[in-house]
Backbone bond lengths (Angstrom), bond angles and torsions (degrees), N, CA, C in turn:
res aa  C-N    CA-C-N  psi(-1)  N-CA   C-N-CA  omega(-1)  CA-C   N-CA-C  phi
1 M - - - 1.460 - - 1.530 109.25 -
2 N 1.353 117.47 122.01 1.459 119.09 -175.78 1.528 112.51 -76.36
3 K 1.325 113.95 165.53 1.469 119.73 -175.07 1.521 112.51 -61.91
4 K 1.338 115.58 -39.89 1.477 119.60 -179.03 1.511 111.25 -63.32
5 Y 1.345 117.00 -45.11 1.463 120.59 -178.15 1.521 109.90 -66.25
6 T 1.340 116.76 -41.72 1.472 120.00 178.55 1.517 111.50 -61.67
7 A 1.325 117.59 -43.17 1.459 120.97 179.55 1.529 111.05 -65.63
8 A 1.335 116.92 -40.22 1.472 120.21 178.81 1.525 110.56 -61.92
9 L 1.325 117.44 -43.35 1.460 121.06 177.93 1.534 111.31 -61.97
10 F 1.322 115.59 -42.57 1.481 120.30 179.98 1.512 110.62 -58.35
11 W 1.335 117.28 -49.15 1.468 120.94 -176.57 1.522 111.74 -75.23
12 D 1.337 117.84 -29.20 1.457 120.46 173.65 1.535 111.39 -58.76
13 K 1.323 114.98 -42.52 1.478 119.62 -178.62 1.534 111.47 -65.03
14 L 1.321 116.38 -29.35 1.466 119.60 -177.03 1.525 113.72 -94.85
15 A 1.325 116.67 -5.95 1.479 119.86 -169.33 1.529 114.18 -55.67
16 A 1.325 116.65 -49.10 1.482 119.51 -175.89 1.521 110.24 -63.82
17 K 1.336 116.47 -44.00 1.467 120.92 179.46 1.512 111.11 -66.14
18 Y 1.335 115.75 -41.48 1.466 121.76 179.82 1.515 110.42 -60.14
19 A 1.331 117.05 -40.86 1.467 121.60 -176.26 1.523 111.44 -64.15
20 K 1.335 117.33 -28.65 1.462 121.26 -176.80 1.522 112.77 -90.11
21 K 1.332 115.87 -11.82 1.459 120.51 -174.13 1.534 110.83 -77.63
22 P 1.343 118.16 126.35 1.478 119.23 178.04 1.526 110.76 -71.90
23 V 1.318 115.51 159.82 1.487 118.82 175.74 1.528 108.64 -65.70
24 P 1.339 117.26 145.11 1.473 120.27 -176.67 1.530 113.55 -60.02
25 D 1.304 117.51 -36.70 1.475 121.80 -177.65 1.523 107.87 -141.94
26 E 1.312 116.88 104.34 1.474 121.67 -175.43 1.514 111.52 -62.87
27 A 1.338 118.67 -37.61 1.465 121.18 -179.29 1.529 111.36 -65.16
28 V 1.328 116.21 -42.35 1.474 120.73 178.38 1.518 109.67 -64.81
29 Y 1.323 115.86 -42.99 1.484 119.85 179.98 1.515 111.49 -60.85
30 Q 1.328 116.25 -44.81 1.468 119.82 -179.49 1.527 111.12 -65.59
31 R 1.320 116.73 -34.08 1.467 120.60 176.78 1.521 110.13 -64.85
32 K 1.325 117.30 -39.68 1.464 121.45 177.58 1.524 110.76 -65.06
33 I 1.304 116.82 -41.35 1.456 121.43 176.62 1.513 109.89 -59.43
34 Q 1.332 116.07 -47.09 1.470 121.92 -179.74 1.526 111.61 -60.90
35 L 1.333 117.17 -46.79 1.451 121.58 179.80 1.529 110.53 -61.61
36 T 1.317 116.42 -42.85 1.458 120.67 179.89 1.511 111.86 -62.48
37 Q 1.324 116.80 -47.00 1.461 120.75 -175.27 1.529 112.19 -69.66
38 H 1.314 116.74 -18.10 1.464 119.80 173.19 1.514 111.17 -60.94
39 Y 1.351 115.88 -28.68 1.458 120.70 -176.63 1.535 113.07 -102.03
40 L 1.341 116.94 7.35 1.454 120.76 -179.74 1.515 109.91 -108.50
41 S 1.329 115.84 151.19 1.451 120.78 176.64 1.523 109.78 -137.08
42 A 1.319 116.86 166.90 1.472 122.20 -172.62 1.520 113.19 -63.65
43 S 1.320 117.85 -23.63 1.481 120.96 -179.30 1.519 113.43 -93.66
44 D 1.328 117.72 0.61 1.469 120.75 -174.15 1.523 113.13 -73.85
45 V 1.335 114.23 142.90 1.465 122.04 169.04 1.523 105.85 -108.72
46 V 1.347 115.29 122.98 1.476 121.94 -168.68 1.535 109.65 -119.77
47 L 1.331 114.83 145.61 1.463 121.68 174.05 1.520 108.10 -118.53
48 E 1.336 116.66 132.46 1.464 120.24 170.11 1.516 108.34 -123.12
49 F 1.318 116.87 123.18 1.466 120.84 176.07 1.536 109.11 -106.74
50 G 1.329 115.51 145.96 1.452 120.33 -173.32 1.522 110.58 68.30
51 C 1.321 115.84 45.36 1.478 121.23 -171.22 1.524 114.06 -76.48
52 G 1.345 117.99 -9.90 1.461 119.79 -179.90 1.511 111.67 61.76
53 T 1.323 115.77 -133.10 1.463 120.59 -178.16 1.542 112.63 -90.18
54 G 1.311 117.30 13.18 1.467 120.49 165.58 1.513 117.78 86.02
55 S 1.332 117.57 3.63 1.477 119.20 -174.28 1.527 113.25 -58.52
56 T 1.335 116.75 -45.46 1.458 119.66 -176.00 1.528 111.04 -71.79
57 A 1.328 116.77 -40.46 1.463 119.32 177.87 1.516 110.58 -59.64
58 I 1.302 116.93 -40.37 1.482 121.62 -179.38 1.527 109.86 -65.49
59 L 1.315 117.56 -37.69 1.471 120.13 177.87 1.530 111.86 -65.88
60 H 1.325 116.96 -37.86 1.458 120.85 -178.02 1.530 113.33 -80.10
61 A 1.314 116.50 -21.97 1.465 121.54 -172.29 1.521 114.92 -51.92
62 P 1.342 119.80 -42.77 1.481 118.87 -178.66 1.529 113.51 -67.49
63 K 1.333 116.75 -13.16 1.465 120.47 -176.36 1.521 113.59 -92.84
64 V 1.338 117.39 -8.98 1.470 120.68 -173.21 1.538 110.87 -132.94
65 E 1.319 115.10 173.33 1.474 118.90 178.76 1.520 111.66 -75.76
66 R 1.353 116.00 -46.51 1.470 118.88 -176.61 1.534 109.44 -156.63
67 I 1.325 115.34 148.62 1.459 121.68 173.44 1.519 108.82 -126.95
68 D 1.328 117.30 129.31 1.449 123.35 166.65 1.514 106.92 -100.55
69 A 1.327 117.06 121.37 1.465 121.69 -174.90 1.522 109.52 -123.31
70 T 1.333 116.79 130.73 1.455 121.19 -176.02 1.522 111.46 -126.42
71 D 1.318 114.99 154.30 1.465 121.59 173.11 1.514 107.72 -158.61
72 I 1.337 116.90 150.98 1.476 119.85 -178.08 1.523 111.73 -78.02
73 S 1.323 118.44 -14.21 1.466 121.47 -175.76 1.519 111.11 -94.19
74 P 1.342 117.65 114.40 1.474 120.00 176.64 1.517 112.99 -58.36
75 R 1.311 117.86 -37.30 1.468 120.10 -178.88 1.523 111.31 -69.20
76 M 1.328 116.44 -38.89 1.470 118.68 175.00 1.533 110.72 -59.37
77 I 1.321 116.09 -44.06 1.464 120.32 -178.49 1.524 110.61 -66.34
78 T 1.313 118.08 -37.84 1.475 120.60 176.39 1.511 110.66 -59.27
79 I 1.321 116.86 -45.95 1.463 120.88 178.14 1.537 110.90 -63.77
80 A 1.316 116.73 -40.91 1.465 120.97 178.89 1.521 111.47 -60.08
81 K 1.327 116.37 -44.24 1.479 120.36 178.12 1.525 111.39 -62.77
82 E 1.322 116.87 -40.13 1.455 121.06 178.44 1.545 110.19 -63.98
83 R 1.316 115.83 -41.41 1.472 119.71 179.31 1.534 111.50 -65.34
84 A 1.309 115.94 -42.05 1.465 119.03 178.79 1.518 111.68 -62.52
85 Q 1.319 116.12 -41.20 1.456 120.10 179.95 1.528 109.76 -65.27
86 A 1.332 116.83 -42.43 1.453 121.42 -179.41 1.543 111.24 -64.40
87 A 1.320 115.48 -32.30 1.479 121.01 179.73 1.534 112.53 -88.85
88 N 1.333 115.98 2.09 1.472 121.70 -178.82 1.526 112.38 58.71
89 I 1.335 114.70 40.02 1.465 121.90 178.37 1.525 108.80 -100.24
90 S 1.310 117.35 122.21 1.469 119.62 -175.87 1.527 113.61 -118.30
91 N 1.323 117.96 -0.59 1.472 119.18 -177.59 1.525 113.44 -106.45
92 V 1.346 115.93 22.85 1.465 120.72 172.60 1.522 108.12 -118.30
93 S 1.321 115.68 128.42 1.472 121.80 177.22 1.529 108.12 -107.28
94 F 1.339 117.00 114.66 1.444 121.81 -179.78 1.526 109.88 -97.21
95 K 1.342 116.07 128.87 1.463 120.27 -177.03 1.522 110.31 -135.47
96 V 1.358 115.94 148.62 1.457 122.00 -179.26 1.526 109.34 -91.39
97 G 1.338 115.80 128.89 1.444 120.25 175.14 1.513 112.21 148.19
98 E 1.335 116.54 169.40 1.450 122.70 174.33 1.527 109.05 -82.51
99 L 1.293 116.26 159.87 1.460 121.63 -177.30 1.534 111.24 -53.37
100 E 1.317 115.95 -45.35 1.480 120.00 -174.44 1.516 112.21 -70.99
101 D 1.348 118.42 -17.67 1.465 121.21 -176.75 1.526 113.24 -66.26
102 F 1.318 116.88 -27.52 1.461 119.95 -166.88 1.517 114.31 -88.99
103 K 1.325 117.69 -13.46 1.470 120.52 178.79 1.520 111.82 50.39
104 F 1.334 114.99 48.62 1.473 119.71 178.58 1.542 109.22 -60.13
105 K 1.311 114.65 151.75 1.463 119.99 179.55 1.520 110.25 -65.23
106 P 1.323 117.71 145.78 1.468 119.82 176.74 1.520 111.07 -65.38
107 D 1.332 115.39 151.11 1.469 122.34 173.73 1.542 111.36 55.66
108 S 1.324 116.81 42.93 1.463 120.46 -172.48 1.535 114.75 -112.89
109 Y 1.340 117.85 -8.88 1.467 119.43 -177.23 1.537 110.51 -123.15
110 D 1.329 114.15 142.09 1.462 121.00 175.78 1.519 111.09 -78.95
111 A 1.302 117.63 -30.22 1.458 122.73 -179.56 1.516 109.88 -149.14
112 V 1.317 116.28 144.24 1.481 122.57 173.73 1.512 107.92 -124.84
113 L 1.340 116.30 132.57 1.440 122.64 178.49 1.523 110.49 -112.05
114 G 1.326 115.92 133.10 1.465 121.59 174.68 1.515 107.16 -133.63
115 L 1.323 116.42 92.30 1.484 121.49 -168.43 1.520 109.85 -107.60
116 N 1.324 115.78 119.23 1.456 122.52 -179.80 1.530 111.40 55.31
117 I 1.301 115.83 44.57 1.467 120.97 -177.29 1.533 114.09 -133.76
118 M 1.336 117.80 -30.33 1.462 118.94 -172.29 1.540 112.95 -65.18
119 H 1.316 117.83 -24.82 1.458 121.06 177.42 1.525 112.19 -76.71
120 L 1.322 117.22 -9.91 1.474 121.69 -176.94 1.532 113.02 -103.72
121 I 1.312 117.31 -9.71 1.471 122.26 -172.60 1.520 110.53 -83.37
122 H 1.332 116.48 136.00 1.460 121.18 -177.37 1.520 112.13 -67.90
123 S 1.320 117.99 -34.82 1.468 120.85 -178.79 1.539 108.90 -130.54
124 P 1.343 116.00 81.88 1.474 119.29 179.96 1.529 113.72 -56.48
125 A 1.321 116.95 -37.63 1.468 119.38 -178.81 1.528 110.98 -61.40
126 D 1.344 117.10 -44.10 1.468 120.51 179.22 1.518 110.92 -63.39
127 T 1.331 115.97 -40.51 1.462 119.83 -179.41 1.534 110.85 -66.52
128 L 1.308 117.46 -43.56 1.456 120.75 178.36 1.532 111.58 -63.51
129 N 1.329 116.53 -37.64 1.461 119.28 176.32 1.533 111.12 -64.29
130 E 1.321 116.24 -37.52 1.464 120.16 178.20 1.526 111.13 -68.86
131 V 1.309 117.86 -40.01 1.452 122.13 175.23 1.523 109.57 -58.14
132 Y 1.302 115.89 -46.90 1.470 121.63 178.73 1.536 110.69 -59.32
133 R 1.310 116.04 -42.56 1.474 121.42 -176.70 1.531 111.00 -64.23
134 V 1.333 117.60 -42.83 1.468 119.47 -174.09 1.515 113.90 -83.84
135 L 1.335 117.35 -16.21 1.459 120.43 177.46 1.526 112.20 -74.08
136 K 1.318 115.00 142.79 1.451 119.34 170.96 1.539 110.12 -68.87
137 A 1.315 116.29 159.72 1.467 119.80 175.38 1.510 109.40 -54.90
138 D 1.304 116.74 131.92 1.455 123.72 -179.02 1.534 112.60 73.42
139 G 1.343 116.20 10.07 1.468 120.67 177.99 1.513 112.23 -68.49
140 I 1.322 116.24 162.83 1.460 122.36 -172.70 1.537 110.34 -109.39
141 F 1.334 115.40 133.42 1.467 122.06 171.33 1.528 107.68 -111.10
142 I 1.324 115.58 124.43 1.469 121.30 -179.16 1.506 108.62 -120.87
143 S 1.320 116.26 127.15 1.463 120.11 179.68 1.505 110.96 -138.53
144 S 1.316 114.39 150.28 1.466 122.55 173.29 1.507 106.03 -124.45
145 T 1.328 116.93 119.60 1.464 120.29 -166.93 1.523 112.27 -133.93
146 P 1.347 118.33 122.80 1.458 120.53 171.85 1.530 110.72 -63.79
147 L 1.321 114.93 138.50 1.461 121.46 177.98 1.522 107.85 -108.45
148 L 1.308 115.98 79.08 1.457 119.83 -169.32 1.528 112.96 -74.88
149 K 1.323 117.16 -14.45 1.469 119.36 173.60 1.514 111.59 -68.29
150 N 1.356 115.92 -18.22 1.471 121.01 178.29 1.527 112.63 -86.20
151 E 1.346 115.72 -7.73 1.455 118.12 178.23 1.535 109.89 -75.42
152 S 1.318 114.96 166.43 1.477 119.59 -178.86 1.513 111.03 -66.46
153 I 1.335 115.15 160.56 1.472 120.39 178.10 1.520 109.97 -57.59
154 F 1.348 116.44 -38.23 1.465 120.61 -179.67 1.532 111.87 -62.03
155 V 1.334 116.07 -46.60 1.470 120.17 179.66 1.533 110.24 -61.84
156 R 1.322 117.05 -42.66 1.462 120.43 179.46 1.527 111.23 -64.98
157 W 1.333 115.98 -36.35 1.470 120.79 177.61 1.527 110.09 -65.16
158 I 1.331 117.09 -43.10 1.463 120.91 177.58 1.525 110.92 -59.43
159 I 1.330 116.70 -43.82 1.468 120.27 179.37 1.531 109.75 -61.12
160 K 1.337 117.60 -44.25 1.464 120.32 179.70 1.507 111.41 -61.53
161 M 1.346 116.89 -40.65 1.474 120.55 178.62 1.527 110.75 -64.24
162 M 1.310 116.37 -41.88 1.466 120.50 179.64 1.537 111.23 -65.81
163 Q 1.325 115.88 -36.30 1.477 119.32 176.10 1.515 109.92 -63.93
164 A 1.315 116.90 -42.19 1.470 121.36 -179.15 1.534 111.30 -62.78
165 L 1.325 115.88 -29.06 1.472 122.00 179.62 1.546 111.78 -91.07
166 G 1.321 116.48 0.54 1.461 119.77 -178.91 1.502 114.09 76.82
167 R 1.320 117.14 19.88 1.477 120.66 -176.33 1.521 112.59 -109.66
168 A 1.319 115.97 7.04 1.476 120.86 174.04 1.525 107.47 -143.42
169 P 1.339 117.28 146.01 1.460 120.55 -177.51 1.514 112.17 -81.47
170 H 1.342 115.70 -179.88 1.458 121.15 170.76 1.540 108.75 -58.82
171 I 1.329 116.35 138.50 1.456 121.12 -177.91 1.539 109.93 -136.88
172 N 1.320 116.40 135.19 1.465 121.74 169.23 1.517 108.21 -92.27
173 F 1.311 116.83 119.86 1.465 120.90 178.37 1.521 108.02 -87.30
174 L 1.336 115.66 105.73 1.472 122.44 -172.66 1.509 112.51 -117.73
175 T 1.333 115.67 152.07 1.468 121.97 163.33 1.518 107.29 -103.57
176 K 1.312 116.21 172.61 1.471 120.33 177.41 1.532 109.58 -58.64
177 D 1.324 116.05 -48.69 1.494 119.79 -178.48 1.522 110.95 -60.13
178 D 1.350 116.49 -42.67 1.476 119.51 177.46 1.515 111.76 -54.56
179 Y 1.330 114.67 -48.47 1.462 119.46 -174.02 1.528 111.71 -70.70
180 L 1.335 116.66 -44.43 1.467 119.53 -179.04 1.519 111.20 -62.27
181 K 1.338 117.04 -36.64 1.471 119.62 177.98 1.518 110.81 -64.45
182 R 1.329 116.67 -41.36 1.469 119.49 178.56 1.535 110.61 -60.24
183 V 1.314 115.73 -41.02 1.459 121.05 -178.47 1.549 111.12 -65.95
184 T 1.325 115.60 -47.34 1.470 119.32 -179.67 1.523 111.01 -69.10
185 D 1.333 117.86 -33.96 1.474 121.06 176.63 1.533 110.50 -62.33
186 A 1.317 117.56 -28.26 1.468 121.70 179.01 1.529 112.35 -79.60
187 G 1.341 116.75 -6.54 1.461 119.69 175.09 1.516 114.90 107.90
188 F 1.327 116.40 11.68 1.468 119.53 -179.16 1.528 112.18 -94.35
189 E 1.336 114.82 150.76 1.456 122.45 171.00 1.513 108.30 -98.71
190 L 1.318 117.77 132.49 1.454 121.11 179.57 1.514 110.65 -77.20
191 V 1.321 116.22 131.58 1.456 122.51 179.01 1.518 110.29 -104.30
192 Q 1.321 116.98 -47.44 1.464 121.15 -178.85 1.534 109.01 -156.13
193 A 1.314 116.09 135.98 1.454 122.01 174.21 1.526 108.75 -129.15
194 W 1.296 115.56 110.67 1.478 122.57 -177.52 1.517 109.50 -111.50
195 M 1.331 115.94 127.98 1.451 121.11 175.90 1.514 109.51 -107.87
196 P 1.329 118.89 100.93 1.477 119.99 177.45 1.513 112.87 -67.60
197 D 1.335 116.31 -20.11 1.469 122.57 173.32 1.515 107.02 -154.68
198 K 1.325 116.39 178.23 1.471 120.80 -174.77 1.515 113.19 -68.55
199 A 1.329 117.28 -19.24 1.458 120.46 -171.80 1.543 113.82 -113.90
200 S 1.314 117.29 27.31 1.471 119.68 175.29 1.525 110.57 -159.60
201 V 1.311 115.49 150.85 1.467 120.20 176.10 1.517 110.21 -134.66
202 F 1.308 116.08 133.54 1.464 123.33 174.58 1.520 106.33 -103.70
203 L 1.320 115.90 114.99 1.475 120.75 -169.95 1.520 111.49 -117.37
204 I 1.306 115.10 134.04 1.470 122.11 170.86 1.521 106.86 -116.31
205 A 1.316 116.73 122.37 1.462 122.96 -178.49 1.519 109.85 -131.76
206 R 1.306 115.23 155.55 1.468 120.55 -177.36 1.533 109.78 -120.56
207 K 1.325 115.29 139.59 1.467 119.73 176.55 1.512 109.65 -68.09
208 A 1.326 115.54 118.76 1.465 118.77 177.97 1.527 109.58 -67.18
209 V 1.309 116.62 143.06 1.474 121.31 -179.73 1.521 110.11 -62.54
210 I 1.333 116.72 -39.45 1.452 122.10 177.36 1.517 108.27 -117.94
211 K 1.330 116.79 119.18 1.466 120.83 179.63 1.521 109.71 -80.87
212 I 1.336 113.81 122.95 1.464 119.34 -177.50 1.527 110.04 -85.37
């Protein structure tokens, strides 16, 4: 059983429960929405990978021309489509798959969002390179990423035990410095890095015109 199929099954099982779960901190979430929309405009074409049940894409949809939103979980995408229909949102296209599966055209998006997903990806470097490839010159990459290496030894031990029991997915244990280095190594310039708490970073980065 390959990693992609295993991950899709894991998130499919959680989809219904995940959809009903409120955000941990509404004020922090709204601040992230506000910061993101500062960099969006009505003519923008946006990509969100790891979109889950679509809540954030649906919130941003009225601010942009179009959003392509992807997730590996078919059940998550089904819920996202239902939510978009209920909200009368027609400019978001929800698709099942990993970012790299779609072979999007280079330089085709004004902004790419990766929210609460980079710590779950098996090859962050490959994903960041793909984000860089599909962004237009000077395009914006916005991510919100748990920094689980900053959690206590006990919390990390619990996660490892849950993984051993098949109750937690693959996780990259990152610090802020770890993650920011990965982003800059992929060719991005850092615009803003906000830590609402010690174990997460909300990052806004820009595609450098010339990749070093």
